[in-house]
TORMI-35820 format. One record per residue (C-alpha): x, y, z; residue in one letter. Coordinates in nm, 4 decimals. Example, Ala and Ser with C-alpha at 12.3 -4.5 7.8 and 13.67 -1.06 7.14 Angstrom:
REM residues 2
east  north  up  aa
1.2300  -0.4500  0.7800  a .
1.3670  -0.1060  0.7140  s .
//
This chain:
REM residues 321
east  north  up  aa
2.2800  10.1286  7.8033  m .
2.5078  10.3917  7.7300  i .
2.4849  10.6755  7.4538  i .
2.7927  10.8927  7.3862  e .
2.8722  11.1069  7.0995  r .
2.6446  10.9345  6.8590  g .
2.7444  10.5887  6.9588  c .
2.4910  10.3650  7.0990  f .
2.5897  10.0712  7.2990  w .
2.3752  9.8441  7.4981  e .
2.5478  9.5935  7.7258  t .
2.4462  9.2943  7.9195  e .
2.6583  9.1151  8.1625  v .
2.5552  8.7722  8.2683  v .
2.7447  8.5969  8.5534  l .
2.7055  8.2321  8.5034  r .
2.6819  7.9928  8.8036  h .
2.9726  7.7680  8.8476  p .
2.7409  7.4631  8.7823  v .
2.8342  7.3231  8.4375  k .
2.5876  7.4500  8.1728  g .
2.4012  7.6684  8.4017  a .
2.2854  8.0213  8.2508  t .
2.1244  8.1525  8.5645  g .
2.0994  8.0690  8.9413  p .
2.0817  7.7028  8.9940  r .
2.0980  7.5475  9.3397  l .
2.2357  7.2334  9.4671  r .
2.0501  7.0768  9.7402  p .
2.1573  7.1579  10.0755  y .
2.3435  6.9058  10.2873  p .
2.1049  6.7026  10.4879  k .
2.0478  6.8661  10.8277  a .
1.9852  6.7022  11.1447  p .
1.6218  6.6427  11.2145  e .
1.5674  6.9353  11.4495  h .
1.7177  7.1764  11.1926  r .
1.5132  7.0570  10.8723  r .
1.2640  7.3289  10.7238  i .
0.9091  7.2221  10.6861  y .
0.6264  7.4206  10.5496  k .
0.5611  7.7075  10.7729  n .
0.8238  7.6533  10.9834  a .
1.0717  7.9294  11.0758  s .
1.3887  7.9312  10.8435  v .
1.7041  7.8760  11.0428  q .
2.0617  7.8702  10.8865  p .
2.2231  7.5387  10.8503  y .
2.5085  7.4878  11.0838  r .
2.7849  7.2328  11.0484  s .
2.8787  6.9991  11.3132  a .
3.1378  7.2344  11.4504  g .
2.8684  7.4949  11.4811  g .
3.0037  7.7096  11.1893  d .
2.7282  7.8535  10.9495  e .
2.7362  7.7044  10.6059  a .
2.7068  7.9245  10.3006  r .
2.4407  7.8307  10.0481  s .
2.5708  7.7319  9.6901  p .
2.4543  8.0613  9.5485  q .
2.7002  8.2411  9.7736  d .
2.9776  8.0120  9.6815  k .
3.1138  8.2155  9.3932  l .
3.4644  8.1098  9.2795  s .
3.7665  8.2924  9.3918  a .
3.8249  8.3895  9.0272  k .
3.4637  8.5467  8.9953  t .
3.5167  8.7380  9.3057  i .
3.8655  8.8459  9.2047  a .
3.7522  8.9881  8.8735  i .
3.4423  9.1683  8.9994  m .
3.6168  9.4876  9.1352  p .
3.7821  9.5274  8.7764  r .
3.4583  9.5077  8.5793  l .
3.3831  9.8828  8.5838  p .
3.7437  9.9519  8.4388  a .
3.7127  9.6687  8.1818  l .
3.3615  9.7752  8.0787  l .
3.4804  10.1493  8.0377  a .
3.7585  10.0378  7.7992  i .
3.5500  9.8090  7.6109  f .
3.2650  10.0877  7.5608  l .
3.4730  10.3918  7.5218  l .
3.7388  10.2680  7.2774  l .
3.4905  10.2147  6.9873  p .
3.3185  10.5471  7.0458  c .
3.6530  10.7278  7.0409  a .
3.7606  10.5488  6.7290  l .
3.4288  10.6141  6.5266  f .
3.3653  10.9589  6.6726  a .
3.1858  11.1980  6.4419  d .
3.4488  11.3424  6.1845  w .
3.3998  11.7229  6.1219  t .
3.5266  11.9555  5.8739  l .
3.8110  12.1975  5.9932  v .
3.8862  12.3691  5.6530  s .
3.8252  12.3465  5.2719  s .
4.0538  12.5128  5.0309  t .
4.0049  12.4995  4.6593  p .
4.3379  12.4590  4.4789  k .
4.4524  12.5483  4.1249  s .
4.3491  12.2838  3.8545  s .
4.3066  12.2163  3.4888  p .
3.9566  12.2961  3.3401  e .
3.6944  12.0274  3.3990  g .
3.8865  11.9064  3.7199  i .
3.7931  12.0194  4.0709  d .
4.0789  12.0012  4.3242  f .
4.0214  12.0663  4.6921  i .
4.2431  12.0236  5.0186  q .
4.0308  11.9516  5.3212  r .
4.1297  11.9154  5.6894  e .
3.9073  11.6840  5.8983  v .
3.8991  11.5809  6.2652  t .
3.7334  11.3586  6.5095  n .
3.8437  11.5516  6.7920  g .
4.1513  11.3354  6.8623  d .
4.3025  11.2992  6.5240  e .
4.3423  11.5279  6.2161  r .
4.3511  11.4020  5.8596  v .
4.4314  11.5990  5.5489  t .
4.2507  11.5089  5.2223  l .
4.3455  11.6169  4.8780  w .
4.0517  11.5502  4.6437  i .
4.0347  11.5453  4.2573  v .
3.6819  11.5040  4.1006  s .
3.5496  11.5186  3.7422  f .
3.2297  11.4380  3.5434  n .
3.2712  11.1025  3.3642  p .
3.0773  11.2434  3.0667  k .
3.3625  11.4809  2.9675  t .
3.6706  11.2883  3.1526  h .
3.7634  10.9488  3.2134  s .
4.0270  10.7280  3.3996  f .
4.3570  10.6121  3.2220  a .
4.5930  10.3430  3.3558  v .
4.9606  10.3940  3.3147  m .
5.1971  10.1208  3.3348  d .
5.5589  10.1351  3.4548  n .
5.7114  9.7853  3.4233  p .
6.0578  9.8887  3.4289  d .
6.0554  10.1476  3.7010  g .
6.1927  10.4257  3.4754  v .
5.8947  10.6583  3.5495  f .
5.7931  10.8376  3.8551  d .
5.4298  10.9671  3.8866  l .
5.5222  11.3081  3.7634  g .
5.7116  11.2165  3.4358  s .
5.4574  10.9305  3.3638  a .
5.1770  11.1925  3.3980  s .
5.3502  11.4308  3.1569  e .
5.4252  11.1573  2.9023  k .
5.0621  11.0242  2.8985  r .
4.9218  11.3874  2.8989  g .
4.6893  11.3276  3.2029  v .
4.5363  11.6261  3.4025  l .
4.5640  11.4527  3.7438  a .
4.6919  11.1120  3.8695  a .
4.7715  10.8981  4.1683  v .
4.9630  10.5753  4.2286  n .
4.7656  10.2564  4.1184  g .
4.7385  9.8905  4.2383  g .
4.9467  9.6441  4.4169  y .
5.2444  9.4694  4.2839  f .
5.5010  9.2085  4.3651  q .
5.8689  9.2719  4.4619  p .
5.9606  9.1765  4.1007  d .
5.7082  9.4421  3.9871  r .
5.4585  9.1813  3.8441  t .
5.0999  9.3462  3.9129  p .
4.8549  9.1978  4.1579  l .
4.5232  9.1682  4.0024  g .
4.3619  9.3024  3.6850  l .
4.5259  9.5740  3.4660  v .
4.3934  9.6838  3.1433  i .
4.5443  9.9691  2.9460  r .
4.4022  10.1076  2.6261  k .
4.1967  9.7833  2.5695  g .
4.5089  9.5612  2.6352  e .
4.5069  9.3148  2.9226  q .
4.8422  9.3466  3.0906  i .
4.7590  9.1134  3.3756  h .
4.4617  8.8819  3.4515  a .
4.2104  8.9236  3.7214  q .
4.2978  8.7508  4.0547  e .
4.0796  8.6187  4.3361  r .
4.1996  8.7440  4.6756  a .
4.0312  8.8979  4.9849  a .
4.2497  9.1976  4.9434  l .
4.1730  9.2577  4.5777  l .
3.8009  9.3048  4.6355  s .
3.7164  9.5765  4.3716  g .
3.7720  9.6986  4.0210  i .
3.7479  10.0225  3.8820  v .
3.6987  10.0330  3.5070  s .
3.5936  10.2457  3.2189  t .
3.4264  10.2386  2.8877  t .
3.3470  10.4925  2.6171  a .
3.0448  10.5994  2.8146  t .
3.1293  10.6028  3.1827  g .
3.3454  10.4846  3.4881  v .
3.2383  10.1941  3.7112  t .
3.3671  10.0905  4.0536  i .
3.2365  9.7413  4.1501  q .
3.3054  9.4228  4.3391  r .
3.5568  9.2018  4.1649  a .
3.3178  8.9303  4.1603  g .
3.0581  9.1187  3.9638  a .
3.3096  9.2514  3.6985  f .
3.2544  9.1171  3.3543  k .
3.5570  9.1307  3.1100  l .
3.3823  9.2520  2.7896  v .
3.5464  9.4198  2.4722  p .
3.3888  9.7638  2.5687  a .
3.6263  9.7784  2.8814  v .
3.9193  10.0174  2.7817  r .
4.0805  10.0666  3.1216  e .
4.0687  9.8649  3.4391  a .
4.2558  9.8322  3.7778  l .
4.1955  9.5951  4.0499  q .
4.2619  9.6807  4.4071  a .
4.1046  9.6927  4.7728  g .
3.9803  9.6563  4.9952  p .
3.6358  9.8370  4.9466  f .
3.6023  10.1275  5.1849  l .
3.2585  10.2560  5.1059  v .
2.9511  10.0683  4.9607  e .
2.5899  10.1995  4.9053  a .
2.7161  10.5211  5.0988  g .
2.8082  10.3065  5.4207  k .
3.1445  10.2367  5.5517  p .
3.2601  9.8763  5.5186  i .
3.2773  9.7141  5.8570  t .
3.5706  9.5037  5.9786  g .
3.8361  9.7173  5.8354  l .
4.1675  9.7593  6.0233  n .
4.1508  10.0312  6.2812  a .
4.5025  10.0333  6.4221  t .
4.7459  10.0915  6.1368  k .
4.7666  10.4636  6.0364  d .
4.9254  10.5298  5.6728  a .
4.9056  10.7352  5.3831  a .
4.5892  10.6367  5.1671  r .
4.5070  10.6618  4.8010  t .
4.1359  10.6158  4.7065  v .
3.9209  10.6062  4.3961  v .
3.5524  10.6973  4.4437  f .
3.2080  10.7736  4.2848  q .
2.9554  11.0206  4.4417  d .
2.5725  11.0268  4.4268  a .
2.5792  11.2912  4.1495  k .
2.7734  11.0448  3.9269  g .
3.1047  11.2172  3.9628  r .
3.4233  11.0237  3.9884  a .
3.7482  11.0987  4.1597  g .
4.0733  11.0394  4.3371  l .
4.1525  11.1120  4.7076  i .
4.5089  11.1148  4.8790  m .
4.4846  11.1119  5.2615  a .
4.7407  11.1428  5.5440  k .
4.7216  10.9489  5.7585  s .
4.4223  10.7645  5.8739  p .
4.3468  10.3878  5.9269  s .
4.1412  10.2004  5.6779  l .
3.8476  10.2128  5.9286  a .
3.8938  10.5893  5.9703  e .
3.9258  10.6316  5.5874  m .
3.5894  10.4463  5.5513  g .
3.4159  10.6538  5.8159  a .
3.5430  10.9854  5.6734  i .
3.4283  10.9024  5.3283  l .
3.0864  10.7879  5.4552  a .
3.0292  11.1305  5.6304  t .
2.8310  11.3525  5.3982  p .
2.9005  11.6690  5.5819  a .
3.2574  11.6377  5.4715  l .
3.1677  11.6184  5.1130  f .
2.8984  11.8830  5.0678  p .
2.9019  11.8469  4.6878  e .
2.7628  11.5038  4.6864  a .
2.7657  11.2026  4.9152  k .
3.0271  10.9365  4.8318  i .
2.8433  10.6095  4.7548  v .
3.1511  10.3860  4.6521  k .
3.5079  10.4221  4.7473  a .
3.7989  10.1675  4.6727  l .
4.1283  10.1744  4.8413  n .
4.4246  10.1608  4.6164  l .
4.7974  10.0827  4.6991  d .
4.9049  10.3100  4.9941  g .
5.1808  10.3783  5.2252  g .
5.5168  10.4518  5.0557  s .
5.3456  10.4174  4.7275  s .
5.1136  10.7059  4.7987  t .
5.1422  10.9986  4.5510  a .
4.9302  11.2593  4.3686  m .
5.0127  11.4831  4.0682  w .
4.7840  11.7614  3.9384  v .
4.8592  11.9587  3.6256  r .
4.9415  12.3293  3.6807  g .
5.2194  12.5904  3.6752  t .
5.3934  12.4484  3.8676  p .
5.2092  12.1144  3.8957  p .
5.1053  12.0008  4.2464  f .
5.3164  11.6963  4.3278  y .
5.3039  11.4899  4.6340  a .
5.5888  11.2400  4.5585  r .
5.5843  10.8553  4.6137  e .
5.8699  10.7231  4.8271  w .
5.9242  10.4245  4.6110  k .
5.8903  10.3293  4.2532  s .
5.5400  10.1731  4.1696  v .
5.4170  9.9561  3.8854  r .
5.0983  10.1267  3.7807  t .
4.9390  10.4874  3.7987  y .
4.5909  10.5892  3.7577  l .
4.5251  10.9272  3.5750  g .
4.2487  11.1513  3.4691  v .
4.2280  11.2231  3.0947  v .
3.9639  11.4294  2.8859  a .
3.7405  11.2173  2.6588  r .
//
């Protein structure tokens, strides 16, 4: 049993006996010994010796050569197995938090967080869904970048949106101003949908989404990173990249995050750490397209603009109701 930096691991190692199907010590009968060497009740125990006089080993001593060879390596193998997950999911702590200039009704903060080994920068835009909402911007011909699309639509802040094919066909549901541009799709990656109505913002599982006339804007993406305040398990933990996220917190606020540059598993762990978001715990978070598509724009003089590296199909902005 090992406890280190908040990680709890209980490990049981079972060495199986070479006998097929055995789960514990199981002995084969000894070879029949000469009469004078047989062991009877209350008789003294003497080791069995072969005809040549050599002492024979009992079956429980006859561990295979492979088992014997690997035993000296067990401590190192166990150390790797136990310590790597703890290093990966070590506690994330806040290094700095800096409010940045933003339009009225929008909170914009830059934060630095670390787990002791890695450092991640977060740019966080949040708003009250009663006064503001999300707006999808479509860029079918690739003539707009995020900055020019945001100026044209009149949004207050925006990020890149959902996934798309090389021919710019969207992947998953896209609804803009009540018009469906692309239908919902069933795919493991496209596990969530962010949508808006006249009264609020919703982030939910794709399977739970109902397409009703009240839906004004919607974007399908994934994977889910946080649900019910807990990080999703099984996310990729090896590939670091720039990330874009849409989220909701425990106070009902919604927002957008750009992060550089964690893995998906690290992003989920960061978002599910309440100490990094003292305003309110994040309860739902959905990953948007990332990597070279990642971008964020916030209105100002001049505007904040972390540019995308390639043209994308859709953007997700924040507008006043």
